[in-house]
C-alpha positions as CSV (number, residue, x, y, z in Angstrom):
1,M,0.0,0.0,0.0
2,V,1.4,3.4,-1.0
3,G,0.7,6.6,0.9
4,R,1.7,10.2,0.2
5,M,3.8,12.0,2.7
6,G,2.3,15.2,3.9
7,G,4.6,18.2,3.9
8,G,6.9,16.7,1.2
9,A,7.0,17.1,-2.5
10,K,3.4,17.0,-3.8
11,G,2.6,13.7,-5.4
12,T,5.8,12.0,-4.4
13,P,5.0,8.4,-3.2
14,I,6.7,6.9,-0.2
15,R,6.8,3.2,0.6
16,S,8.2,1.5,3.7
17,S,11.2,-0.7,3.3
18,K,10.6,-4.5,2.9
19,P,10.3,-6.4,6.0
20,P,12.4,-9.6,6.7
21,P,11.1,-12.6,4.8
22,A,9.9,-14.2,8.1
23,T,7.4,-11.3,8.7
24,R,6.6,-10.2,5.2
25,A,3.3,-11.9,5.0
26,S,1.9,-10.1,8.0
27,S,3.5,-6.7,7.6
28,V,1.0,-5.0,5.2
29,T,0.0,-2.5,7.8
30,W,2.5,-3.0,10.7
31,R,5.6,-2.3,8.9
32,L,4.5,1.4,8.6
33,I,6.5,2.5,11.6
34,R,10.1,1.1,10.5
35,P,12.5,4.0,10.9
36,Q,14.8,5.2,8.1
37,T,18.4,4.3,8.6
38,K,19.8,7.6,7.3
39,S,21.9,9.7,9.7
40,P,20.2,12.6,11.4
41,P,20.7,16.0,9.5
42,F,24.0,17.6,10.1
43,R,24.0,20.8,12.2
44,T,26.4,23.7,11.4
45,H,26.9,24.6,15.1
46,A,27.7,22.9,18.3
47,R,25.0,22.4,20.8
48,P,24.3,20.3,23.8
49,S,22.7,16.9,22.6
50,V,19.8,15.3,24.2
51,S,20.5,11.6,24.8
52,R,17.7,9.3,23.6
53,P,17.4,5.5,23.8
54,P,18.2,3.8,20.7
55,A,15.5,2.8,18.3
56,P,14.3,-0.7,19.0
57,A,13.9,-3.6,16.5
58,L,10.5,-2.4,15.7
59,T,9.4,-5.4,13.7
60,A,9.7,-7.6,16.9
61,A,6.7,-5.6,18.3
62,F,4.4,-6.2,15.3
63,P,1.7,-8.8,15.6
64,T,1.8,-11.7,13.3
65,S,-1.8,-12.3,12.3
66,H,-3.1,-8.8,11.3
67,P,-5.2,-9.1,8.0
68,P,-4.2,-7.0,5.0
69,I,-5.9,-3.6,4.5
70,D,-8.4,-3.6,1.7
71,P,-7.4,-1.4,-1.3
72,G,-10.3,1.0,-0.6
73,C,-9.4,1.5,3.0
74,V,-7.3,4.5,4.3
75,G,-4.1,4.4,6.1
76,K,-0.6,5.4,5.3
77,E,2.7,3.7,5.3
78,V,5.3,6.0,6.8
79,Y,8.7,6.0,8.5
80,L,8.7,7.3,12.0
81,D,11.4,10.0,11.4
82,D,10.8,11.4,15.0
83,L,13.0,8.6,16.3
84,T,16.1,10.0,14.8
85,A,15.3,13.6,14.2
86,T,17.7,16.4,15.3
87,R,16.4,18.5,18.2
88,N,15.7,22.0,17.3
89,E,14.2,23.6,20.4
90,A,17.4,25.5,21.5
91,V,18.4,28.4,19.2
92,F,22.0,28.7,20.0
93,A,24.5,27.0,22.2
94,P,25.7,28.7,25.5
95,P,29.3,29.1,26.6
96,A,31.1,25.9,27.8
97,F,31.0,27.1,31.5
98,V,27.1,27.5,31.3
99,T,26.7,24.1,29.8
100,S,28.9,22.6,32.5
101,W,27.0,24.3,35.3
102,L,23.7,23.2,33.8
103,K,24.9,19.5,33.6
104,R,25.8,19.6,37.3
105,N,22.4,21.1,38.4
106,L,19.8,19.7,36.0
107,N,17.5,17.2,37.5
108,D,17.6,15.1,34.3
109,E,20.4,15.8,31.7
110,R,18.0,15.0,28.9
111,D,16.4,18.3,29.7
112,M,19.4,20.3,28.4
113,E,17.4,21.4,25.5
114,I,14.9,23.2,27.9
115,A,17.6,24.7,30.0
116,V,19.5,26.1,27.0
117,L,16.2,27.6,25.5
118,L,15.7,29.5,28.9
119,F,19.3,30.6,28.6
120,N,18.7,31.8,25.0
121,I,15.6,33.9,26.2
122,A,17.4,35.4,29.2
123,V,20.3,36.8,27.2
124,T,18.3,38.1,24.3
125,M,14.7,38.8,25.2
126,W,15.3,40.3,28.6
127,P,18.0,42.8,27.4
128,A,15.7,43.9,24.5
129,A,12.8,44.5,27.0
130,V,15.2,46.8,29.0
131,L,16.1,48.6,25.8
132,L,12.4,49.1,25.0
133,F,11.8,50.4,28.5
134,N,14.5,53.1,28.2
135,Y,13.7,53.9,24.6
136,P,10.0,53.5,24.2
137,S,8.7,53.3,20.7
138,H,5.7,51.5,19.1
139,I,8.0,50.6,16.2
140,L,10.6,49.2,18.3
141,G,7.9,47.5,20.5
142,A,6.3,45.9,17.4
143,C,9.6,44.6,16.3
144,Y,10.4,43.3,19.8
145,F,7.1,41.4,19.9
146,A,7.2,40.0,16.3
147,V,10.8,38.8,16.5
148,F,10.9,37.2,19.8
149,N,7.4,35.7,19.8
150,A,8.1,34.2,16.3
151,V,11.4,32.6,17.6
152,F,10.6,31.7,21.1
153,M,6.8,31.6,21.8
154,Q,6.0,28.1,20.7
155,R,9.3,26.8,22.0
156,F,8.9,28.4,25.4
157,I,5.3,27.3,25.9
158,L,6.4,23.7,25.6
159,A,9.6,24.2,27.6
160,M,7.4,25.6,30.4
161,H,4.9,22.7,30.0
162,Y,7.4,19.9,30.3
163,S,9.5,21.7,33.0
164,T,6.4,22.1,35.1
165,H,5.4,18.4,34.8
166,R,8.9,17.3,35.6
167,R,11.3,19.5,37.7
168,L,14.1,21.0,35.7
169,F,16.7,21.6,38.4
170,K,17.6,19.3,41.2
171,P,15.0,19.8,44.1
172,G,15.7,19.8,47.8
173,T,17.5,23.1,48.2
174,W,16.2,26.6,48.3
175,A,18.2,27.4,45.1
176,G,16.9,24.4,43.2
177,E,13.2,25.1,44.3
178,T,13.6,28.7,43.4
179,L,15.0,28.0,39.9
180,N,12.2,25.5,39.3
181,K,9.7,28.3,39.7
182,L,11.3,30.7,37.4
183,N,9.5,29.2,34.3
184,I,6.0,30.1,35.4
185,C,6.7,33.1,37.7
186,L,9.4,35.1,35.8
187,Y,9.6,33.7,32.2
188,A,5.9,33.2,31.7
189,P,4.8,36.9,32.2
190,M,7.3,37.9,29.5
191,F,5.1,35.9,27.0
192,G,1.9,37.3,28.5
193,I,1.0,34.3,30.7
194,P,0.0,35.5,34.2
195,C,2.5,34.9,36.9
196,N,2.2,31.7,38.8
197,T,-1.0,30.3,37.2
198,Y,0.1,27.8,34.7
199,R,0.7,25.0,37.1
200,L,-2.8,25.2,38.7
201,H,-4.5,25.4,35.3
202,H,-2.5,22.8,33.4
203,I,-1.3,20.2,36.0
204,V,-4.0,20.4,38.6
205,M,-7.0,21.2,36.5
206,H,-6.5,20.1,32.9
207,H,-4.7,16.6,33.6
208,V,-6.7,15.7,36.6
209,D,-10.2,16.7,35.2
210,N,-9.0,15.5,31.7
211,N,-10.9,17.9,29.4
212,Q,-14.2,17.4,31.3
213,W,-16.8,20.1,30.8
214,N,-17.6,22.3,33.9
215,K,-14.4,21.1,35.7
216,D,-11.6,21.9,33.2
217,L,-11.5,25.6,32.2
218,S,-10.0,24.7,28.8
219,A,-12.3,21.7,28.1
220,T,-13.4,21.4,24.6
221,E,-16.1,18.7,24.6
222,A,-19.2,21.0,24.9
223,Y,-18.2,22.8,21.7
224,Q,-18.7,22.0,18.0
225,R,-14.9,21.6,17.4
226,D,-15.0,22.5,13.6
227,N,-16.9,25.7,14.2
228,V,-14.8,28.8,14.4
229,L,-17.6,30.7,16.1
230,H,-17.5,28.1,18.9
231,W,-13.8,28.6,19.2
232,V,-14.3,32.3,19.6
233,C,-16.6,31.7,22.5
234,Y,-14.1,29.2,23.9
235,W,-11.2,31.7,23.5
236,V,-13.1,34.7,25.2
237,R,-14.1,32.5,28.0
238,F,-10.5,31.6,28.7
239,M,-9.2,35.1,28.5
240,A,-11.8,36.6,30.7
241,G,-12.9,33.7,32.8
242,S,-9.5,32.4,33.9
243,W,-9.0,35.5,36.2
244,V,-12.0,34.2,38.2
245,E,-12.3,30.5,37.4
246,L,-8.9,29.5,38.5
247,P,-8.9,31.0,42.0
248,Y,-12.4,29.7,42.5
249,Y,-11.5,26.3,41.4
250,S,-8.5,26.1,44.0
251,F,-10.9,27.7,46.7
252,K,-13.6,25.0,45.9
253,K,-11.0,22.3,46.2
254,R,-9.7,23.7,49.4
255,R,-6.2,23.9,48.0
256,W,-5.3,27.0,49.9
257,D,-1.6,27.1,48.8
258,L,-2.7,27.0,45.1
259,F,-5.4,29.6,45.9
260,A,-3.0,32.0,47.5
261,G,-0.3,31.5,44.8
262,C,-2.8,31.9,41.9
263,S,-4.5,34.9,43.4
264,G,-1.2,36.5,44.3
265,G,0.1,35.7,40.8
266,F,-2.9,37.5,39.1
267,A,-2.5,40.5,41.4
268,L,1.2,40.7,40.7
269,T,0.4,40.6,37.0
270,L,-2.1,43.4,37.1
271,A,0.3,45.4,39.2
272,S,3.2,44.9,36.8
273,W,0.9,45.9,33.9
274,Y,0.0,49.1,35.8
275,G,3.6,49.7,36.6
276,A,4.7,49.2,33.0
277,W,2.1,51.9,31.8
278,V,2.8,54.4,34.5
279,Y,6.4,54.1,35.2
280,G,7.5,52.9,31.8
281,S,5.4,54.1,28.9
282,P,2.2,53.1,27.0
283,A,4.4,51.7,24.1
284,F,6.4,49.6,26.6
285,A,3.2,48.3,28.4
286,T,1.4,47.6,25.0
287,W,4.2,45.5,23.6
288,T,5.4,43.7,26.7
289,C,2.1,43.2,28.5
290,F,-1.1,43.7,26.6
291,V,-0.3,42.3,23.2
292,P,1.5,39.3,24.5
293,F,-1.4,38.5,26.7
294,V,-3.9,38.4,23.9
295,A,-1.4,36.6,21.6
296,V,-0.5,33.8,24.0
297,S,-4.1,33.3,25.1
298,T,-4.9,32.9,21.4
299,A,-2.1,30.5,20.8
300,L,-2.8,28.5,24.0
301,M,-6.5,28.1,23.2
302,F,-6.1,27.4,19.5
303,G,-3.5,24.8,20.4
304,N,-5.5,23.1,23.1
305,W,-8.6,23.3,20.9
306,S,-6.8,21.5,18.0
307,Q,-5.2,18.9,20.4
308,H,-8.5,18.1,22.0
309,A,-10.9,18.5,18.9
310,F,-11.6,14.8,18.5
311,V,-13.4,13.4,21.6
312,C,-15.1,10.1,21.7
313,P,-18.7,10.5,22.9
314,V,-18.7,6.9,24.2
315,N,-15.6,7.2,26.4
316,P,-14.5,10.9,26.6
317,R,-12.2,10.1,29.5
318,C,-10.1,7.6,27.7
319,N,-6.7,9.2,27.0
320,Y,-6.5,7.5,23.6
321,R,-9.9,9.0,22.5
322,L,-9.7,12.5,23.9
323,T,-6.7,13.6,21.8
324,Y,-4.6,12.2,19.0
325,A,-0.9,11.9,17.8
326,V,0.7,13.8,15.0
327,L,3.9,12.3,13.5
328,N,6.8,13.4,11.4
329,H,6.3,17.2,11.4
330,P,9.1,19.7,12.2
331,D,7.0,21.1,15.1
332,N,7.8,17.9,17.1
333,Q,11.5,18.9,17.0
334,K,10.6,22.6,18.2
335,S,8.1,21.4,20.9
336,Y,9.7,18.6,22.7
337,N,7.8,15.9,20.9
338,D,4.5,17.4,21.8
339,G,2.9,15.7,18.7
340,F,2.7,12.5,20.8
341,H,-0.2,14.1,22.9
342,T,-1.9,10.9,23.4
343,L,1.0,9.4,25.3
344,H,1.4,12.6,27.3
345,H,-2.2,12.2,28.6
346,A,-1.8,8.5,29.2
347,N,1.1,9.1,31.4
348,S,2.0,12.9,32.0
349,M,5.3,11.8,33.7
350,T,6.8,10.1,30.7
351,H,9.9,12.1,29.6
352,W,9.4,14.0,26.4
353,S,12.5,12.4,24.9
354,E,10.9,8.9,25.3
355,F,7.7,9.6,23.3
356,P,8.8,8.3,19.9
357,T,10.1,5.0,21.2
358,T,7.2,4.7,23.6
359,F,4.8,5.3,20.7
360,V,6.3,2.2,18.9
361,Q,5.9,0.2,22.0
362,K,2.3,1.3,22.4
363,L,1.1,0.6,18.8
364,D,-1.2,-2.2,20.0
365,E,-2.7,0.2,22.6
366,H,-3.4,2.8,20.0
367,A,-4.9,0.2,17.7
368,R,-7.1,-1.5,20.5
369,R,-8.5,1.9,21.6
370,D,-9.0,3.2,18.0
371,A,-6.9,6.2,18.5
372,L,-6.4,8.8,15.7
373,V,-2.9,9.2,14.3
374,F,-1.9,11.7,11.5
375,N,1.3,12.0,9.6
376,G,3.2,15.0,8.2
377,I,1.0,17.6,9.8
378,G,1.1,19.5,13.1
379,F,-1.7,20.4,15.6
380,F,-2.1,23.9,14.0
381,H,-2.7,22.2,10.6
382,V,-5.4,20.2,12.2
383,G,-7.1,23.2,13.6
384,F,-7.1,25.2,10.5
385,A,-8.4,22.2,8.6
386,L,-11.3,22.0,11.0
387,F,-12.1,25.6,10.8
388,T,-12.3,25.3,7.0
389,R,-14.3,22.0,7.3
390,N,-11.6,20.3,5.3
391,H,-12.0,16.9,6.9
392,G,-10.9,15.1,3.8
393,Y,-7.4,16.8,4.3
394,L,-7.1,15.1,7.6
395,A,-8.3,11.7,6.2
396,D,-5.5,11.9,3.6
397,H,-2.9,12.2,6.4
398,Y,-4.4,9.4,8.6
399,V,-2.1,6.5,9.6
400,N,-3.4,3.1,10.3
401,V,-1.5,1.3,13.1
402,G,-4.1,-1.5,13.4
403,Q,-7.3,0.4,14.0
404,P,-10.4,-1.0,12.4
405,K,-10.3,-0.8,8.6
406,R,-12.3,2.1,7.2
407,T,-12.9,3.7,3.8
408,R,-12.1,7.5,3.5
409,E,-15.8,8.3,3.9
410,E,-16.1,6.1,7.0
411,L,-13.1,7.8,8.5
412,I,-14.5,11.2,7.9
413,A,-17.8,10.1,9.5
414,L,-15.8,8.9,12.6
415,M,-14.0,12.2,12.8
416,K,-17.3,14.2,12.6
417,E,-18.8,12.0,15.3
418,R,-15.9,12.9,17.6
419,L,-16.1,16.6,16.7
420,A,-19.8,17.0,17.9
421,P,-20.5,18.8,21.1
422,M,-21.3,16.6,24.1
423,S,-23.8,17.7,26.8
424,T,-24.6,14.2,28.0
425,W,-22.5,11.0,28.0
426,R,-23.4,7.5,27.8
427,N,-22.6,5.5,30.9
428,K,-20.7,2.8,28.8
429,D,-17.0,2.8,29.7
430,E,-15.1,0.6,27.4
431,F,-11.8,1.3,29.1
432,P,-12.3,1.6,33.0
433,E,-8.7,1.3,33.5
434,S,-8.2,4.6,31.8
435,K,-9.3,6.4,34.9
436,K,-6.6,4.7,36.9
437,A,-4.0,5.7,34.3
438,T,-5.2,9.3,34.5
439,K,-5.1,9.3,38.3
440,A,-1.6,7.8,38.3
441,A,-0.5,10.4,35.8
């Protein structure tokens, strides 16, 4: 079976390599995740590398009795290039003494890419903000916002995300605990995210309540997820409602430490905006506070909407059915493998560098739970395709890893079923163990 690789030259077919003779008869579908043997792309400058486990002998994990796919059914054959792709999160390498200090103090050396990115931001974006404070100008402010958000926003959001799930620096000391809070207390406001609120919203609310309506502020399941007007309502609710709903959530849960931290963070954010306007200038406040807040709220809500667009109405809490995976897109190398979002919800403590290998190990799980997998596109491509009602585009990038055989029309019908708003849920729970997995995560 021949598929077309999304993002490559249009019309160029790609076929997986032939499997060993012993497994050839059963490899029609399951050979699709064999990695290419070519070396990773050469980089022109030195940078700290992120160690990853070697790619396993993937054919050993494939079942031996899977029936061939009918010619009329959809499902690509692709290489999993994410297994060997070169990391692209950090923009430039730090001096050797900085790298040496980071190696000594990181909680997990595989997070060097996160630490280096934070260093990149500190030595470029912060001095530029000081320059804008001293020489206020709307032209300079617009350039500041455009350049640094184009280079750093996506990278930072995901760096903050994974360094909030797993501590970046060694805990146990005052210095280590302080450094571990810099991402959400000092760096986040530079990009418009209110101080000290991200952990409550993402870790405590989003992952615990798992996209459940009336519990998770960013839950998508009550909306029609291919309707742009529904997304506008979702976006406005987050931008305005988060200031009230997050403190109220922690208050209702009697999490007094989170309530105090979140309320204090919001108060400090408002005070900093006021100070930027009064003691700085309107230009400085506009381009370092107000515009970034609107921009990052838009990016966060469009990203989360796209990631949680497909929700199964039968089992909306199943981690394999409330999101999906996107493979082989450059965004995975700028976002710490965030395309493997299904695995992240299944176990939020899995290290980001392990996602490609874990995906191969969990192919049977993706197949059994009828998870959606796409190739060659990112989450933002999915979101725009949904806003334009281009479901066929998504069907053309679908990857079959053993899910039930479907024609293109049947796959589109399945996607539309998972896009529909949900106000009531059937009691049927096909995968009750998913609740335990979510709690453990």
